[in-house]
N, C-alpha and C positions, 0 to 999 in steps of 0.2 A: 219467950222467943230464943232467948240464950239457952235455955234448958234444953229446948226441942232441938235447937242445933247441934247441941253436944251429943244428944240421943242420935241422931241422924247421923253424925260424924262416925259414933263409935260401932254403929251396926254395919258400916261398910268395912269388908274385909280384904279388898282390893285396891293397891295404891293407884292403879290407873284410874279406877272409878274414883276413889277418893277425890284425886286433883280435878274431876270434873265439877266438884262441889264448890263454888266460890268460897264458903265459909269454911271449907275443911284443909287440912294439910295432912303428910304422912309424917308422924314422928319417927325418925329412924330408930332413936333409941329405945323406942317402946315398941316399936314394930307394929303400930297402931295407927289408924284414921281417926284425928280429932281436930279441935280448933287449937289455936296457937297457945292460947290460954292454957289449955290443959296439957300441953306437951311438956313435960317435967324435964326431959333431956334434949339437950342441944346437941346436933343442930336439928332445926326444924325444917322439913321439906314443904313448903307451902305450893299452892297452886300454879305458880308459875315455873317450877323446876320440875327435873325428871325423876322418875322413880329409880331406886336401886335396881341394878342388873349384872348379871354375870357375862363377861364376854369372852374369856379365854384361859386355858390352864398351859402353864409352861414349866416344864417339857410336857407334851401330849403323850408321851410314852416313857416306861421305866421297867427296868429289871425286876424279876419276881424275887430277887435277893433282897430287894429294899434297901433301907439306909440311905435314902437321898431325899432332898427336899422339891416341893413343888410350889409354883406361885400361880395364885387365882387372882386375876384381873378384872376389872369392873368397875362397882360402886355405883354411888357414893358409899363407902364403908364409914361406920362412926369408931371411934377410938374405945373400943370395950374389950375386955378381957375373956368374954364368954362366947366367943364365936366358936362355931365347930361345924365339921363337915361330916356327912353322912354318906360313907361309899358304900353302895349297893352292889354286891357282889350276887352270884346266881343262888349261892345255897344261903347266904346270910348277908347282915350289914354291919359295919364296922364305923365306930364313930373315932373322928381324930379332931385335937384341938388346933384351932386356925389362929394365927398370930397377926394381930394389926401391924401393917408396915406403914401404909398411906391410906388416903380417901379412896386411892384407886387399886391399892393391892393387900392381899392377904398371904401369909406364907404357911404351908402344911410340911411337917418332917413326916415322912414315910418311916414306920420301924423297920429295924432289921428282921428278916425272916427269921421265926425261931423265938421273937420276944413274947412274952405273956399277951395272949390275944390273936396274936399273930404268928402261930407256929408255922403256917403255910399259907403263901399266897399264890393261888390260881392264876395261871396266865388266862386273863380275860379282860372284857371292857365292861368298866364300872362307871355308872352313873354318879356325880356329885352333886349333893343337896347342902345347901347353905343355912345354918339356924344362927339365931343369936338368942342364947338361953335355951327355952323349951320352943321356941316360936320361929317358924319358918321364915328366914329374912328376904329371900325374894323366890318366886315360884319358877324361874329357870333354873336349868341344870347344866351342867357340863360332863363331859365325857374323857375319860382317862384309861388309859389301856397297858396292862401288865403285860410282859412279853418275856421269853424265856429266855437264858444266856444263850448267846449263838454259839454252836459248835465249831471246832476246828476240824475239817477234813483233812487229812493227810493222804494223798496219792501217791501210786507207785511209780516212781519216775524210771524205774529200770536200772537206776544206778545202785550199786551194791554199797552197805555202809563202809566199807574197807576204801572204795576208792572216794566217796565223799570224804572219809578222814585223809586220805593222801593230797586231795585238792585242798582242804583246809590248811593242812601243814604247809605246803608248798606258798599257798599266799600269806602264811604267817612270817615264812622265811623271806619271801619279797619285801613284805613291809617291815620286817626287821632290818634288811640290807638299806631300804630307802632311808628309815629313821637313822642308822649309823652315819650313813653318807651325809645326810643333812647335818647332823651334830658335828662331824669332821668338818665339813665346809663353813659352817658357823664358827668354830673354833679359830681355823686358819683365815678366816674373812675371804673366801674366794667365791667365784660365782655370783650368784645374786645376793650374797652376803658381805661382797666386797664394800670396803668403805669408799666413797667417792668425795674425793677432797681436790679442791681446786687451789692451785699454789698463789698465794696471796702476792701482788707485787710489792716492790719497795717503793711505799708510798712516798718517801722524802726524795726520791729519784723523779717520781712522777710529777712531784708538787715543784721541786725548785731544780731539776736538773741534775748532771753528773758533776758540773763544775761547781763544787760547792767551797773551792778555796777563795777567799776574800783578795780580790785584786784592787790596788788604789791606782787610781788614773789620775787623782789629784791629791796633793800633800792631804796628810792626817788632818792639821788644824783645819786647813780648808773644808776637809769633809765633815768635821764636827760644826762649823758654821753654818754649811748645808742643812745638815741634819736638824739643827737648831730651827733655820729658816722653815723648812718644811714642816715640821711639827708645831709650829707656832699656832696658839690658840685662835688667832684671829683669821686664820686660813687664808689670808688675803695672797701670800706668797705661792702655795700650791696650786691655789686655783689659777692664778696668772701663768705659773710655771707649766701647768698642763696645758692650757691653751695656746701658749707659744712654741711647742714642740711641733715640728714639721712633721708630716705624715710619714716620711721615709723612716723616722725615728720613734714612732709611736709605739710599736710593738716591743722594742727593747726596753725603752723608758718605762713603760706601762708594766712589764715584769719585774725590772728592777726596783720601781716604786712598791709595788704590791709586796715583794720580799721585803723591802725597806720596812713598811707599816707593820707587817705581821711580826718581824722580829722586835718592834718596838711595843708590840703590843695595842697598836691604833687602829688596826683594820675595820672594826666594826665601827669606831667613831668616825675615820675618815670615809667610810663607805658609804654611811649615812649621808655625809656631804656631798660625794661624787654622784648619789642617786638624787638628790634634791636638784643639784647644778644640771644634771642631765634632764630631767624632767621641765625645769624652768627654761631651758633652752629649745624646747621643742613645742610647736605651737598645735600638734595633732597627737592624740593619746598612741594612735597606731604607727609613729615613726619614733617612739621613745626605744632606745637601745638597738635600733635597726641599722644606724650608720656605724661609721669605724671611729667611734668617740672613745676619749681614755676611760670614761665610765664603763663601757662595753668591754675594754680589753681589761680593765681591771676586774670585774667581775670573773671574766673567763679564766684568769690566773688565780683569782682567790677561791675559785670553785676546785681548783686542783688541790689546794691546800686542805681544804676544809671538807671536801665533798668526795674525795675519790673512794675512801674506804666505805663510806655509807653507799655510793653506786656500786662497789664491788659485791658488798653482802647483800644489796638488794637484786641485782640484775645479772650477775657473773654466770650463776648456774643456767638462768634460763637463755642467756646468749650462747653460753658453751654448747646447750643440747642442741638450740636452734642451728648453730654452726655445724654440729656432727650429722644433723638431719640434711642439711645442704650438702654436705659432702657426699653424704649416701646417696643423695639426689643425683648430684654430678657423676657419681660412679655408674649409678644405674642407667644414665643417659648415655654414656660411652658405650656402655654393653648390650643394650636393648635393640632389638629389630623395631623400628619406627612402623612397620605396616599394622595397619588396624587388625586387632584380633590377637596379637602376640602378646598382650598383657603389659600392665605396668606396677611396679611396686608401689604399696601404699606408702613407703617412706618418700617416694619421689614428689616432695612438696613444691610446689612454684608458685610463685606470688606476683609475676610480671604480668602487668594489666595493659602494656601499651603491645597493640596488636602487630606494629611494625618491628618489634622485636622478638617475636615469638620463635623465629627461625625457621626451620623445617620440619618441625616436629609434628607429627599428625595428631597426637594425643593432647596437645594444648588445649585447654577450655578457658576464656578469658573469664568467663562467669564464675566459675569454680576458683580461680585465680583471687578474682575480689573478694570471695567469701573468706577465702585460706588468709589473704591477707587482712581484713577486717577481724578475723578470729585471734589472730595472732598479735594484733594491736590491742584488742581487749584483753588479753591475756598479759600484756606488758603494762597497761594501765593499771589492771588489778593487784598484780604484784606490786605497783607504785603505790596503790591507795592502801594496801596492807602495810606498808611500811612507814606510813606517816609519822607515828610515835618515834620511829627512829631517825627522823630528820634531824641532822646537825641544829645546835640551838643559834649558830651563826646564821644558817641560811634562814632560819625564821625571823631573824632580826632585820635581816636584807628585805625579806619579803614584805614585813610589816612597814619598812621605810618606804619602799615603793608603793604600797597601798596607801599610805598616808599622804605622801607628795602628790601621786595621782589625783586622790580624791581632793586635796585641797586646790589643786589646780583647776581641775576640769569637772568638778562636780558642780 
């Protein structure tokens, strides 16, 4: 029975008919129908798989000059070195080697016209047949088309060569002048090459004010004693001192105390103490730093000391540009006619969202203003998010103290 099965399988020459027989399969390496035991080369295509086929050639056309590659798609192909493709021209047939790329692709190199055996390549449609060794690998064929080199047609425009030369020369002069002007502008840093720099503020004046000369309202010895008490490690005196200050004096005392702690290098240590005291005195999370407490005032003055330079580097340019746009918008408002149809500058940006404050402008659009306000806020937050790595370490310590104190009490 086994021998009969082998003979039955060998007698079938078509892959599709082969797969109809349960005991047979198509051995792709041998390109024959046989039982699996007789298939020497793997892979073996058994009855529940598909037969090899050709699906496409890419590109489908090429110049008669040759010297390019084409790819045949289909498969499954075996990893063999003796694939070949027969190109059937009208007058003759030519054979080319096909290189295995994958189970679904083969690559073929078309020789340059004039190569041995390819002295000329006629413009025509040719059939491609795939062989493995001397055996036809699949019965199907593909079509490839060789085409002539496109010719370039020059039409008479009625313009003389001399006129064309004059136009080209004039354009060259104009381009040369523009390039020279750009080079000069770049060297002199004018026009759109001008450097845009904002003048940095005096950070010490912003942080400490202009009255930097030390003034003694109490004798120096008494001041030294007060400083010693304020910096005591048990913190009892300074906390009691802060609670005893009347509201009318809190602003001045908070600024002086902040400057005193910064001078003595104790801002971070006592800042954490003030934060913990502030959190401990509030019953609700949403009321922390909301009242005019000494901790709130300390943070306001301390922020000027450590955060003004960071704030300038992060937002100054954006705020400056926004202010300039606002100035242009205000000028445009004063000059334009408010009747509909007169037009409005694109620089006239408004962000007022309260209809009662629109005024008499007929061009005000509350919905557009809302979107403009949202867009501007997004830009601000984006700039701030981009600056996270530049945030002063003192701020990071303060924020960590706030987080720890709040989590400890309210979590």
